N, CA, C, O and the ligand as a Tripos MOL2 file, in Angstrom:
@<TRIPOS>MOLECULE
protein
  281   279    71     0     0
PROTEIN
NO_CHARGES

@<TRIPOS>ATOM
      1 N         -10.4930  -21.8240   -6.1850 N.3       1 MET1
      2 CA         -9.0740  -21.5060   -6.4080 C.3       1 MET1
      3 C          -8.3710  -21.3100   -5.0650 C.2       1 MET1
      4 O          -8.9300  -20.7210   -4.1400 O.2       1 MET1
      5 N          -7.1710  -21.7960   -4.9740 N.am      2 GLU2
      6 CA         -6.4000  -21.6200   -3.7400 C.3       2 GLU2
      7 C          -6.0240  -20.1430   -3.5530 C.2       2 GLU2
      8 O          -5.8690  -19.3920   -4.5150 O.2       2 GLU2
      9 N          -5.8880  -19.7680   -2.3170 N.am      3 GLN3
     10 CA         -5.4960  -18.3890   -2.0160 C.3       3 GLN3
     11 C          -4.1860  -18.0280   -2.7230 C.2       3 GLN3
     12 O          -4.0430  -16.9360   -3.2720 O.2       3 GLN3
     13 N          -3.2370  -18.9640   -2.6980 N.am      4 ALA4
     14 CA         -1.9330  -18.6780   -3.3220 C.3       4 ALA4
     15 C          -2.0790  -18.4200   -4.8120 C.2       4 ALA4
     16 O          -1.4070  -17.5530   -5.3710 O.2       4 ALA4
     17 N          -2.9680  -19.1860   -5.4560 N.am      5 GLU5
     18 CA         -3.2010  -18.9730   -6.8880 C.3       5 GLU5
     19 C          -3.8430  -17.6230   -7.1430 C.2       5 GLU5
     20 O          -3.4960  -16.9110   -8.0860 O.2       5 GLU5
     21 N          -4.7970  -17.2880   -6.2690 N.am      6 ARG6
     22 CA         -5.4460  -15.9840   -6.4250 C.3       6 ARG6
     23 C          -4.4330  -14.8570   -6.2730 C.2       6 ARG6
     24 O          -4.4580  -13.8840   -7.0260 O.2       6 ARG6
     25 N          -3.5450  -14.9960   -5.2960 N.am      7 ASP7
     26 CA         -2.5080  -13.9720   -5.0920 C.3       7 ASP7
     27 C          -1.6280  -13.8590   -6.3270 C.2       7 ASP7
     28 O          -1.2680  -12.7630   -6.7550 O.2       7 ASP7
     29 N          -1.2950  -14.9940   -6.8820 N.am      8 GLU8
     30 CA         -0.4400  -15.0000   -8.0680 C.3       8 GLU8
     31 C          -1.1640  -14.3190   -9.2410 C.2       8 GLU8
     32 O          -0.5760  -13.5180   -9.9670 O.2       8 GLU8
     33 N          -2.4400  -14.6500   -9.4080 N.am      9 GLU9
     34 CA         -3.2310  -14.0020  -10.4660 C.3       9 GLU9
     35 C          -3.2660  -12.4880  -10.2620 C.2       9 GLU9
     36 O          -3.0680  -11.7190  -11.2020 O.2       9 GLU9
     37 N          -3.5170  -12.0810   -9.0400 N.am     10 ALA10
     38 CA         -3.6020  -10.6450   -8.7410 C.3      10 ALA10
     39 C          -2.2630   -9.9750   -9.0280 C.2      10 ALA10
     40 O          -2.2130   -8.8560   -9.5380 O.2      10 ALA10
     41 N          -1.1740  -10.6760   -8.6930 N.am     11 ARG11
     42 CA          0.1520  -10.1180   -8.9230 C.3      11 ARG11
     43 C           0.3970   -9.9290  -10.4250 C.2      11 ARG11
     44 O           0.9410   -8.9100  -10.8510 O.2      11 ARG11
     45 N          -0.0100  -10.9210  -11.2150 N.am     12 LYS12
     46 CA          0.1690  -10.8200  -12.6670 C.3      12 LYS12
     47 C          -0.6600   -9.6760  -13.2330 C.2      12 LYS12
     48 O          -0.1800   -8.8900  -14.0510 O.2      12 LYS12
     49 N          -1.9220   -9.5920  -12.7830 N.am     13 GLU13
     50 CA         -2.7900   -8.5120  -13.2430 C.3      13 GLU13
     51 C          -2.1490   -7.1590  -12.9680 C.2      13 GLU13
     52 O          -2.1380   -6.2680  -13.8180 O.2      13 GLU13
     53 N          -1.6170   -7.0300  -11.7560 N.am     14 ARG14
     54 CA         -0.9890   -5.7550  -11.3830 C.3      14 ARG14
     55 C           0.2100   -5.4730  -12.2650 C.2      14 ARG14
     56 O           0.4140   -4.3420  -12.7050 O.2      14 ARG14
     57 N           1.0050   -6.5020  -12.5230 N.am     15 ALA15
     58 CA          2.2050   -6.3210  -13.3440 C.3      15 ALA15
     59 C           1.8130   -5.8500  -14.7440 C.2      15 ALA15
     60 O           2.4520   -4.9680  -15.3170 O.2      15 ALA15
     61 N           0.7490   -6.4530  -15.2860 N.am     16 ILE16
     62 CA          0.2900   -6.0660  -16.6270 C.3      16 ILE16
     63 C          -0.2200   -4.6290  -16.6090 C.2      16 ILE16
     64 O           0.1210   -3.8240  -17.4760 O.2      16 ILE16
     65 N          -1.0440   -4.3190  -15.6060 N.am     17 THR17
     66 CA         -1.5800   -2.9650  -15.4930 C.3      17 THR17
     67 C          -0.4530   -1.9590  -15.3810 C.2      17 THR17
     68 O          -0.4890   -0.8980  -16.0050 O.2      17 THR17
     69 N           0.5410   -2.2950  -14.5870 N.am     18 GLU18
     70 CA          1.6450   -1.3610  -14.3890 C.3      18 GLU18
     71 C           2.4560   -1.1790  -15.6630 C.2      18 GLU18
     72 O           2.8940   -0.0680  -15.9620 O.2      18 GLU18
     73 N           2.6600   -2.2430  -16.4100 N.am     19 ALA19
     74 CA          3.4070   -2.1330  -17.6570 C.3      19 ALA19
     75 C           2.6510   -1.2390  -18.6330 C.2      19 ALA19
     76 O           3.2480   -0.4090  -19.3180 O.2      19 ALA19
     77 N           1.3270   -1.4160  -18.6900 N.am     20 ARG20
     78 CA          0.5170   -0.5950  -19.5810 C.3      20 ARG20
     79 C           0.5190    0.8540  -19.1590 C.2      20 ARG20
     80 O           0.3400    1.7610  -19.9710 O.2      20 ARG20
     81 N           0.7230    1.0510  -17.8820 N.am     21 ARG21
     82 CA          0.6540    2.3980  -17.3300 C.3      21 ARG21
     83 C           1.9550    3.1500  -17.6060 C.2      21 ARG21
     84 O           2.2520    4.1460  -16.9460 O.2      21 ARG21
     85 N           2.7140    2.6810  -18.5620 N.am     22 ASP22
     86 CA          3.8660    3.4480  -18.9940 C.3      22 ASP22
     87 C           4.9290    3.5520  -17.8930 C.2      22 ASP22
     88 O           5.4770    4.6250  -17.6400 O.2      22 ASP22
     89 N           5.2060    2.4180  -17.2490 N.am     23 ASP23
     90 CA          6.3150    2.4110  -16.2990 C.3      23 ASP23
     91 C           6.1520    3.3530  -15.1130 C.2      23 ASP23
     92 O           7.1290    3.9020  -14.6030 O.2      23 ASP23
     93 N           4.9240    3.5310  -14.6870 N.am     24 GLN24
     94 CA          4.7210    4.3710  -13.5150 C.3      24 GLN24
     95 C           5.1690    3.6440  -12.2600 C.2      24 GLN24
     96 O           4.8250    2.4760  -12.0740 O.2      24 GLN24
     97 N           5.9140    4.2920  -11.4100 N.am     25 PRO25
     98 CA          6.1290    3.7020  -10.0940 C.3      25 PRO25
     99 C           4.8480    3.8570   -9.2770 C.2      25 PRO25
    100 O           4.0120    4.6980   -9.6070 O.2      25 PRO25
    101 N           4.6780    3.0720   -8.2300 N.am     26 ASP26
    102 CA          3.5080    3.2500   -7.3790 C.3      26 ASP26
    103 C           3.6540    4.5440   -6.5980 C.2      26 ASP26
    104 O           4.7380    4.8710   -6.1140 O.2      26 ASP26
    105 N           2.5420    5.2840   -6.4770 N.am     27 PRO27
    106 CA          2.6030    6.4880   -5.6400 C.3      27 PRO27
    107 C           2.9090    6.1060   -4.1930 C.2      27 PRO27
    108 O           2.6170    4.9930   -3.7540 O.2      27 PRO27
    109 N           3.4850    7.0260   -3.4830 N.am     28 VAL28
    110 CA          3.7810    6.8080   -2.0640 C.3      28 VAL28
    111 C           2.7030    7.5310   -1.2600 C.2      28 VAL28
    112 O           2.4620    8.7210   -1.4620 O.2      28 VAL28
    113 N           2.0560    6.8020   -0.3450 N.am     29 TRP29
    114 CA          0.9750    7.3880    0.4630 C.3      29 TRP29
    115 C           1.3810    7.4490    1.9180 C.2      29 TRP29
    116 O           1.8890    6.4760    2.4760 O.2      29 TRP29
    117 N           1.1500    8.6080    2.5330 N.am     30 HIS30
    118 CA          1.3220    8.7450    3.9770 C.3      30 HIS30
    119 C           0.1470    9.5220    4.5210 C.2      30 HIS30
    120 O          -0.0530   10.6870    4.1770 O.2      30 HIS30
    121 N          -0.6350    8.8720    5.3780 N.am     31 ASP31
    122 CA         -1.7720    9.5510    6.0100 C.3      31 ASP31
    123 C          -2.6730   10.2520    5.0110 C.2      31 ASP31
    124 O          -3.0980   11.3840    5.2440 O.2      31 ASP31
    125 N          -2.9710    9.5850    3.8940 N.am     32 GLY32
    126 CA         -3.9170   10.1450    2.9450 C.3      32 GLY32
    127 C          -3.3380   11.1970    2.0160 C.2      32 GLY32
    128 O          -4.0590   11.7770    1.2030 O.2      32 GLY32
    129 N          -2.0440   11.4460    2.1310 N.am     33 VAL33
    130 CA         -1.3930   12.3920    1.2230 C.3      33 VAL33
    131 C          -0.4810   11.5950    0.3050 C.2      33 VAL33
    132 O           0.3080   10.7640    0.7550 O.2      33 VAL33
    133 N          -0.6040   11.8650   -1.0040 N.am     34 GLY34
    134 CA          0.2270   11.1640   -1.9720 C.3      34 GLY34
    135 C           1.5150   11.9210   -2.2260 C.2      34 GLY34
    136 O           1.5400   13.1510   -2.2420 O.2      34 GLY34
    137 N           2.5910   11.1620   -2.4250 N.am     35 TYR35
    138 CA          3.8930   11.7720   -2.7010 C.3      35 TYR35
    139 C           4.4960   11.1530   -3.9500 C.2      35 TYR35
    140 O           4.2430    9.9920   -4.2740 O.2      35 TYR35
    141 N           5.2940   11.9470   -4.6430 N.am     36 CYS36
    142 CA          6.0400   11.4630   -5.7940 C.3      36 CYS36
    143 C           7.0080   10.3720   -5.3450 C.2      36 CYS36
    144 O           7.7040   10.5180   -4.3400 O.2      36 CYS36
    145 N           7.0420    9.2800   -6.1040 N.am     37 ALA37
    146 CA          7.9080    8.1600   -5.7390 C.3      37 ALA37
    147 C           9.3830    8.5000   -5.9630 C.2      37 ALA37
    148 O          10.2600    7.8200   -5.4300 O.2      37 ALA37
    149 N           9.6580    9.5280   -6.7320 N.am     38 GLU38
    150 CA         11.0520    9.8280   -7.0390 C.3      38 GLU38
    151 C          11.6150   10.9720   -6.2110 C.2      38 GLU38
    152 O          12.7040   10.8460   -5.6510 O.2      38 GLU38
    153 N          10.8920   12.0860   -6.1210 N.am     39 CYS39
    154 CA         11.4560   13.2300   -5.3960 C.3      39 CYS39
    155 C          10.7290   13.4990   -4.0830 C.2      39 CYS39
    156 O          11.1320   14.3760   -3.3190 O.2      39 CYS39
    157 N           9.6480   12.7430   -3.8130 N.am     40 GLU40
    158 CA          8.8950   12.8610   -2.5630 C.3      40 GLU40
    159 C           8.1910   14.1960   -2.3960 C.2      40 GLU40
    160 O           7.8470   14.5910   -1.2820 O.2      40 GLU40
    161 N           7.9750   14.8990   -3.5240 N.am     41 ALA41
    162 CA          7.1300   16.0920   -3.4720 C.3      41 ALA41
    163 C           5.6860   15.6650   -3.2750 C.2      41 ALA41
    164 O           5.3040   14.5690   -3.6860 O.2      41 ALA41
    165 N           4.8750   16.5150   -2.6500 N.am     42 GLU42
    166 CA          3.4610   16.2300   -2.4710 C.3      42 GLU42
    167 C           2.8280   16.1000   -3.8580 C.2      42 GLU42
    168 O           3.0430   16.9370   -4.7350 O.2      42 GLU42
    169 N           2.0470   15.0410   -4.0360 N.am     43 ASN43
    170 CA          1.5960   14.6840   -5.3780 C.3      43 ASN43
    171 C           0.2240   14.0180   -5.3320 C.2      43 ASN43
    172 O          -0.0610   13.1160   -6.1210 O.2      43 ASN43
    173 N          -0.6250   14.4650   -4.4050 N.am     44 THR44
    174 CA         -1.8720   13.7490   -4.1310 C.3      44 THR44
    175 C          -2.7920   13.6470   -5.3470 C.2      44 THR44
    176 O          -3.3470   12.5820   -5.6170 O.2      44 THR44
    177 N          -2.9540   14.7430   -6.0780 N.am     45 ALA45
    178 CA         -3.9070   14.7300   -7.1990 C.3      45 ALA45
    179 C          -3.4980   13.6860   -8.2310 C.2      45 ALA45
    180 O          -4.3460   12.9630   -8.7540 O.2      45 ALA45
    181 N          -2.2040   13.6060   -8.5260 N.am     46 ARG46
    182 CA         -1.7390   12.6250   -9.5040 C.3      46 ARG46
    183 C          -1.7160   11.2190   -8.9160 C.2      46 ARG46
    184 O          -2.0170   10.2490   -9.6120 O.2      46 ARG46
    185 N          -1.3660   11.1070   -7.6620 N.am     47 ALA47
    186 CA         -1.3350    9.7920   -7.0140 C.3      47 ALA47
    187 C          -2.7190    9.1470   -7.0370 C.2      47 ALA47
    188 O          -2.8310    7.9290   -7.1720 O.2      47 ALA47
    189 N          -3.7730    9.9520   -6.9060 N.am     48 ARG48
    190 CA         -5.1490    9.4310   -6.9210 C.3      48 ARG48
    191 C          -5.4730    8.7580   -8.2330 C.2      48 ARG48
    192 O          -6.2840    7.8320   -8.2560 O.2      48 ARG48
    193 N          -4.8750    9.1820   -9.3180 N.am     49 VAL49
    194 CA         -5.1490    8.5440  -10.6080 C.3      49 VAL49
    195 C          -4.0340    7.5820  -10.9810 C.2      49 VAL49
    196 O          -3.8790    7.2180  -12.1460 O.2      49 VAL49
    197 N          -3.2600    7.1720   -9.9850 N.am     50 GLY50
    198 CA         -2.2830    6.1130  -10.2080 C.3      50 GLY50
    199 C          -0.9400    6.5880  -10.7330 C.2      50 GLY50
    200 O          -0.1090    5.7780  -11.1440 O.2      50 GLY50
    201 N          -0.7240    7.8890  -10.7230 N.am     51 ARG51
    202 CA          0.5440    8.4280  -11.1900 C.3      51 ARG51
    203 C           1.5190    8.4950  -10.0280 C.2      51 ARG51
    204 O           1.2840    9.1890   -9.0390 O.2      51 ARG51
    205 N           2.6220    7.7600  -10.1620 N.am     52 GLY52
    206 CA          3.5770    7.7010   -9.0590 C.3      52 GLY52
    207 C           4.5770    8.8370   -9.0810 C.2      52 GLY52
    208 O           5.2740    9.0770   -8.0950 O.2      52 GLY52
    209 N           4.6510    9.5370  -10.2030 N.am     53 ARG53
    210 CA          5.6150   10.6470  -10.3000 C.3      53 ARG53
    211 C           4.8860   11.9820  -10.3100 C.2      53 ARG53
    212 O           3.7710   12.0760  -10.8230 O.2      53 ARG53
    213 N           5.4980   12.9990   -9.7550 N.am     54 CYS54
    214 CA          4.9670   14.3430   -9.9070 C.3      54 CYS54
    215 C           5.2000   14.7770  -11.3550 C.2      54 CYS54
    216 O           5.9180   14.1180  -12.1070 O.2      54 CYS54
    217 N           4.5880   15.8840  -11.7270 N.am     55 ILE55
    218 CA          4.6630   16.3210  -13.1230 C.3      55 ILE55
    219 C           6.1160   16.5840  -13.5370 C.2      55 ILE55
    220 O           6.4970   16.2820  -14.6680 O.2      55 ILE55
    221 N           6.9120   17.1310  -12.6530 N.am     56 ASP56
    222 CA          8.3200   17.4190  -12.9860 C.3      56 ASP56
    223 C           9.0890   16.1410  -13.2640 C.2      56 ASP56
    224 O           9.8000   16.0360  -14.2640 O.2      56 ASP56
    225 N           8.9420   15.1650  -12.3680 N.am     57 CYS57
    226 CA          9.6670   13.9090  -12.5420 C.3      57 CYS57
    227 C           9.1640   13.1760  -13.7830 C.2      57 CYS57
    228 O           9.9470   12.5410  -14.4900 O.2      57 CYS57
    229 N           7.8460   13.2630  -14.0520 N.am     58 GLN58
    230 CA          7.3060   12.5900  -15.2230 C.3      58 GLN58
    231 C           7.8740   13.2140  -16.4940 C.2      58 GLN58
    232 O           8.2540   12.5040  -17.4240 O.2      58 GLN58
    233 N           7.9310   14.5300  -16.5280 N.am     59 GLN59
    234 CA          8.4720   15.1930  -17.7190 C.3      59 GLN59
    235 C           9.9360   14.8470  -17.9080 C.2      59 GLN59
    236 O          10.3820   14.6180  -19.0320 O.2      59 GLN59
    237 N          10.6840   14.8080  -16.8200 N.am     60 ARG60
    238 CA         12.0970   14.4660  -16.9190 C.3      60 ARG60
    239 C          12.2540   13.0270  -17.4010 C.2      60 ARG60
    240 O          13.1120   12.7200  -18.2280 O.2      60 ARG60
    241 N          11.3980   12.1480  -16.8600 N.am     61 TYR61
    242 CA         11.4420   10.7500  -17.2510 C.3      61 TYR61
    243 C          11.1770   10.6020  -18.7480 C.2      61 TYR61
    244 O          11.8920    9.8780  -19.4420 O.2      61 TYR61
    245 N          10.1450   11.2910  -19.2420 N.am     62 GLU62
    246 CA          9.8040   11.1680  -20.6640 C.3      62 GLU62
    247 C          10.8930   11.7470  -21.5510 C.2      62 GLU62
    248 O          11.1670   11.2240  -22.6320 O.2      62 GLU62
    249 N          11.5120   12.8290  -21.0930 N.am     63 ARG63
    250 CA         12.6120   13.4240  -21.8460 C.3      63 ARG63
    251 C          13.7850   12.4420  -21.9250 C.2      63 ARG63
    252 O          14.3560   12.2160  -22.9920 O.2      63 ARG63
    253 N          14.1260   11.8700  -20.7750 N.am     64 ASP64
    254 CA         15.2380   10.9180  -20.7380 C.3      64 ASP64
    255 C          14.9370    9.7000  -21.5980 C.2      64 ASP64
    256 O          15.8110    9.1780  -22.2900 O.2      64 ASP64
    257 N          13.6870    9.2570  -21.5450 N.am     65 ARG65
    258 CA         13.3410    8.0540  -22.2830 C.3      65 ARG65
    259 C          13.4430    8.3170  -23.7850 C.2      65 ARG65
    260 O          13.8700    7.4410  -24.5380 O.2      65 ARG65
    261 N          13.0560    9.5060  -24.2250 N.am     66 LYS66
    262 CA         13.1580    9.8290  -25.6420 C.3      66 LYS66
    263 C          14.6140    9.8130  -26.0900 C.2      66 LYS66
    264 O          14.9210    9.4690  -27.2310 O.2      66 LYS66
    265 N          15.5050   10.1900  -25.1790 N.am     67 ARG67
    266 CA         16.9240   10.1610  -25.5160 C.3      67 ARG67
    267 C          17.5110    8.7570  -25.3480 C.2      67 ARG67
    268 O          18.6930    8.5320  -25.6080 O.2      67 ARG67
    269 N          16.6730    7.8230  -24.9110 N.am     68 GLY68
    270 CA         17.1590    6.4630  -24.7280 C.3      68 GLY68
    271 C          17.9140    6.2460  -23.4310 C.2      68 GLY68
    272 O          18.6920    5.3020  -23.3010 O.2      68 GLY68
    273 N          17.6740    7.1380  -22.4660 N.am     69 LEU69
    274 CA         18.4050    7.0190  -21.1960 C.3      69 LEU69
    275 C          17.6200    6.2570  -20.1440 C.2      69 LEU69
    276 O          18.1750    5.8720  -19.1150 O.2      69 LEU69
    277 N          16.3250    6.0330  -20.3890 N.am     70 ALA70
    278 CA         15.5370    5.3170  -19.3840 C.3      70 ALA70
    279 C          14.6980    4.2400  -20.0510 C.2      70 ALA70
    280 O          13.9620    3.5230  -19.3740 O.2      70 ALA70
    281 ZN          8.8600   14.1560   -8.3420 Zn       71 ZN71
@<TRIPOS>BOND
     1     1     2 1
     2     2     3 1
     3     3     4 2
     4     3     5 am
     5     5     6 1
     6     6     7 1
     7     7     8 2
     8     7     9 am
     9     9    10 1
    10    10    11 1
    11    11    12 2
    12    11    13 am
    13    13    14 1
    14    14    15 1
    15    15    16 2
    16    15    17 am
    17    17    18 1
    18    18    19 1
    19    19    20 2
    20    19    21 am
    21    21    22 1
    22    22    23 1
    23    23    24 2
    24    23    25 am
    25    25    26 1
    26    26    27 1
    27    27    28 2
    28    27    29 am
    29    29    30 1
    30    30    31 1
    31    31    32 2
    32    31    33 am
    33    33    34 1
    34    34    35 1
    35    35    36 2
    36    35    37 am
    37    37    38 1
    38    38    39 1
    39    39    40 2
    40    39    41 am
    41    41    42 1
    42    42    43 1
    43    43    44 2
    44    43    45 am
    45    45    46 1
    46    46    47 1
    47    47    48 2
    48    47    49 am
    49    49    50 1
    50    50    51 1
    51    51    52 2
    52    51    53 am
    53    53    54 1
    54    54    55 1
    55    55    56 2
    56    55    57 am
    57    57    58 1
    58    58    59 1
    59    59    60 2
    60    59    61 am
    61    61    62 1
    62    62    63 1
    63    63    64 2
    64    63    65 am
    65    65    66 1
    66    66    67 1
    67    67    68 2
    68    67    69 am
    69    69    70 1
    70    70    71 1
    71    71    72 2
    72    71    73 am
    73    73    74 1
    74    74    75 1
    75    75    76 2
    76    75    77 am
    77    77    78 1
    78    78    79 1
    79    79    80 2
    80    79    81 am
    81    81    82 1
    82    82    83 1
    83    83    84 2
    84    83    85 am
    85    85    86 1
    86    86    87 1
    87    87    88 2
    88    87    89 am
    89    89    90 1
    90    90    91 1
    91    91    92 2
    92    91    93 am
    93    93    94 1
    94    94    95 1
    95    95    96 2
    96    95    97 am
    97    97    98 1
    98    98    99 1
    99    99   100 2
   100    99   101 am
   101   101   102 1
   102   102   103 1
   103   103   104 2
   104   103   105 am
   105   105   106 1
   106   106   107 1
   107   107   108 2
   108   107   109 am
   109   109   110 1
   110   110   111 1
   111   111   112 2
   112   111   113 am
   113   113   114 1
   114   114   115 1
   115   115   116 2
   116   115   117 am
   117   117   118 1
   118   118   119 1
   119   119   120 2
   120   119   121 am
   121   121   122 1
   122   122   123 1
   123   123   124 2
   124   123   125 am
   125   125   126 1
   126   126   127 1
   127   127   128 2
   128   127   129 am
   129   129   130 1
   130   130   131 1
   131   131   132 2
   132   131   133 am
   133   133   134 1
   134   134   135 1
   135   135   136 2
   136   135   137 am
   137   137   138 1
   138   138   139 1
   139   139   140 2
   140   139   141 am
   141   141   142 1
   142   142   143 1
   143   143   144 2
   144   143   145 am
   145   145   146 1
   146   146   147 1
   147   147   148 2
   148   147   149 am
   149   149   150 1
   150   150   151 1
   151   151   152 2
   152   151   153 am
   153   153   154 1
   154   154   155 1
   155   155   156 2
   156   155   157 am
   157   157   158 1
   158   158   159 1
   159   159   160 2
   160   159   161 am
   161   161   162 1
   162   162   163 1
   163   163   164 2
   164   163   165 am
   165   165   166 1
   166   166   167 1
   167   167   168 2
   168   167   169 am
   169   169   170 1
   170   170   171 1
   171   171   172 2
   172   171   173 am
   173   173   174 1
   174   174   175 1
   175   175   176 2
   176   175   177 am
   177   177   178 1
   178   178   179 1
   179   179   180 2
   180   179   181 am
   181   181   182 1
   182   182   183 1
   183   183   184 2
   184   183   185 am
   185   185   186 1
   186   186   187 1
   187   187   188 2
   188   187   189 am
   189   189   190 1
   190   190   191 1
   191   191   192 2
   192   191   193 am
   193   193   194 1
   194   194   195 1
   195   195   196 2
   196   195   197 am
   197   197   198 1
   198   198   199 1
   199   199   200 2
   200   199   201 am
   201   201   202 1
   202   202   203 1
   203   203   204 2
   204   203   205 am
   205   205   206 1
   206   206   207 1
   207   207   208 2
   208   207   209 am
   209   209   210 1
   210   210   211 1
   211   211   212 2
   212   211   213 am
   213   213   214 1
   214   214   215 1
   215   215   216 2
   216   215   217 am
   217   217   218 1
   218   218   219 1
   219   219   220 2
   220   219   221 am
   221   221   222 1
   222   222   223 1
   223   223   224 2
   224   223   225 am
   225   225   226 1
   226   226   227 1
   227   227   228 2
   228   227   229 am
   229   229   230 1
   230   230   231 1
   231   231   232 2
   232   231   233 am
   233   233   234 1
   234   234   235 1
   235   235   236 2
   236   235   237 am
   237   237   238 1
   238   238   239 1
   239   239   240 2
   240   239   241 am
   241   241   242 1
   242   242   243 1
   243   243   244 2
   244   243   245 am
   245   245   246 1
   246   246   247 1
   247   247   248 2
   248   247   249 am
   249   249   250 1
   250   250   251 1
   251   251   252 2
   252   251   253 am
   253   253   254 1
   254   254   255 1
   255   255   256 2
   256   255   257 am
   257   257   258 1
   258   258   259 1
   259   259   260 2
   260   259   261 am
   261   261   262 1
   262   262   263 1
   263   263   264 2
   264   263   265 am
   265   265   266 1
   266   266   267 1
   267   267   268 2
   268   267   269 am
   269   269   270 1
   270   270   271 1
   271   271   272 2
   272   271   273 am
   273   273   274 1
   274   274   275 1
   275   275   276 2
   276   275   277 am
   277   277   278 1
   278   278   279 1
   279   279   280 2
@<TRIPOS>SUBSTRUCTURE
     1 MET1         2 RESIDUE 1 A MET
     2 GLU2         6 RESIDUE 1 A GLU
     3 GLN3        10 RESIDUE 1 A GLN
     4 ALA4        14 RESIDUE 1 A ALA
     5 GLU5        18 RESIDUE 1 A GLU
     6 ARG6        22 RESIDUE 1 A ARG
     7 ASP7        26 RESIDUE 1 A ASP
     8 GLU8        30 RESIDUE 1 A GLU
     9 GLU9        34 RESIDUE 1 A GLU
    10 ALA10       38 RESIDUE 1 A ALA
    11 ARG11       42 RESIDUE 1 A ARG
    12 LYS12       46 RESIDUE 1 A LYS
    13 GLU13       50 RESIDUE 1 A GLU
    14 ARG14       54 RESIDUE 1 A ARG
    15 ALA15       58 RESIDUE 1 A ALA
    16 ILE16       62 RESIDUE 1 A ILE
    17 THR17       66 RESIDUE 1 A THR
    18 GLU18       70 RESIDUE 1 A GLU
    19 ALA19       74 RESIDUE 1 A ALA
    20 ARG20       78 RESIDUE 1 A ARG
    21 ARG21       82 RESIDUE 1 A ARG
    22 ASP22       86 RESIDUE 1 A ASP
    23 ASP23       90 RESIDUE 1 A ASP
    24 GLN24       94 RESIDUE 1 A GLN
    25 PRO25       98 RESIDUE 1 A PRO
    26 ASP26      102 RESIDUE 1 A ASP
    27 PRO27      106 RESIDUE 1 A PRO
    28 VAL28      110 RESIDUE 1 A VAL
    29 TRP29      114 RESIDUE 1 A TRP
    30 HIS30      118 RESIDUE 1 A HIS
    31 ASP31      122 RESIDUE 1 A ASP
    32 GLY32      126 RESIDUE 1 A GLY
    33 VAL33      130 RESIDUE 1 A VAL
    34 GLY34      134 RESIDUE 1 A GLY
    35 TYR35      138 RESIDUE 1 A TYR
    36 CYS36      142 RESIDUE 1 A CYS
    37 ALA37      146 RESIDUE 1 A ALA
    38 GLU38      150 RESIDUE 1 A GLU
    39 CYS39      154 RESIDUE 1 A CYS
    40 GLU40      158 RESIDUE 1 A GLU
    41 ALA41      162 RESIDUE 1 A ALA
    42 GLU42      166 RESIDUE 1 A GLU
    43 ASN43      170 RESIDUE 1 A ASN
    44 THR44      174 RESIDUE 1 A THR
    45 ALA45      178 RESIDUE 1 A ALA
    46 ARG46      182 RESIDUE 1 A ARG
    47 ALA47      186 RESIDUE 1 A ALA
    48 ARG48      190 RESIDUE 1 A ARG
    49 VAL49      194 RESIDUE 1 A VAL
    50 GLY50      198 RESIDUE 1 A GLY
    51 ARG51      202 RESIDUE 1 A ARG
    52 GLY52      206 RESIDUE 1 A GLY
    53 ARG53      210 RESIDUE 1 A ARG
    54 CYS54      214 RESIDUE 1 A CYS
    55 ILE55      218 RESIDUE 1 A ILE
    56 ASP56      222 RESIDUE 1 A ASP
    57 CYS57      226 RESIDUE 1 A CYS
    58 GLN58      230 RESIDUE 1 A GLN
    59 GLN59      234 RESIDUE 1 A GLN
    60 ARG60      238 RESIDUE 1 A ARG
    61 TYR61      242 RESIDUE 1 A TYR
    62 GLU62      246 RESIDUE 1 A GLU
    63 ARG63      250 RESIDUE 1 A ARG
    64 ASP64      254 RESIDUE 1 A ASP
    65 ARG65      258 RESIDUE 1 A ARG
    66 LYS66      262 RESIDUE 1 A LYS
    67 ARG67      266 RESIDUE 1 A ARG
    68 GLY68      270 RESIDUE 1 A GLY
    69 LEU69      274 RESIDUE 1 A LEU
    70 ALA70      278 RESIDUE 1 A ALA
    71 ZN71       281 GROUP 0 **** ****
């Protein structure tokens, strides 16, 4: 397989994984410390398991989504 095809496959896989992950943004990493993608609070424990939002932002997001705002 060509490198470009492999990249495209990997990109699709990531897109699918991310969609399944309930619209998580990617965590932000700086020097081994994870940060919330929305408020930039330190969020390493959640970032390690692929959660891009801190607990506060996630709760707000879910609340907004239930109201149809997100
Ligand atoms: Zn946050």
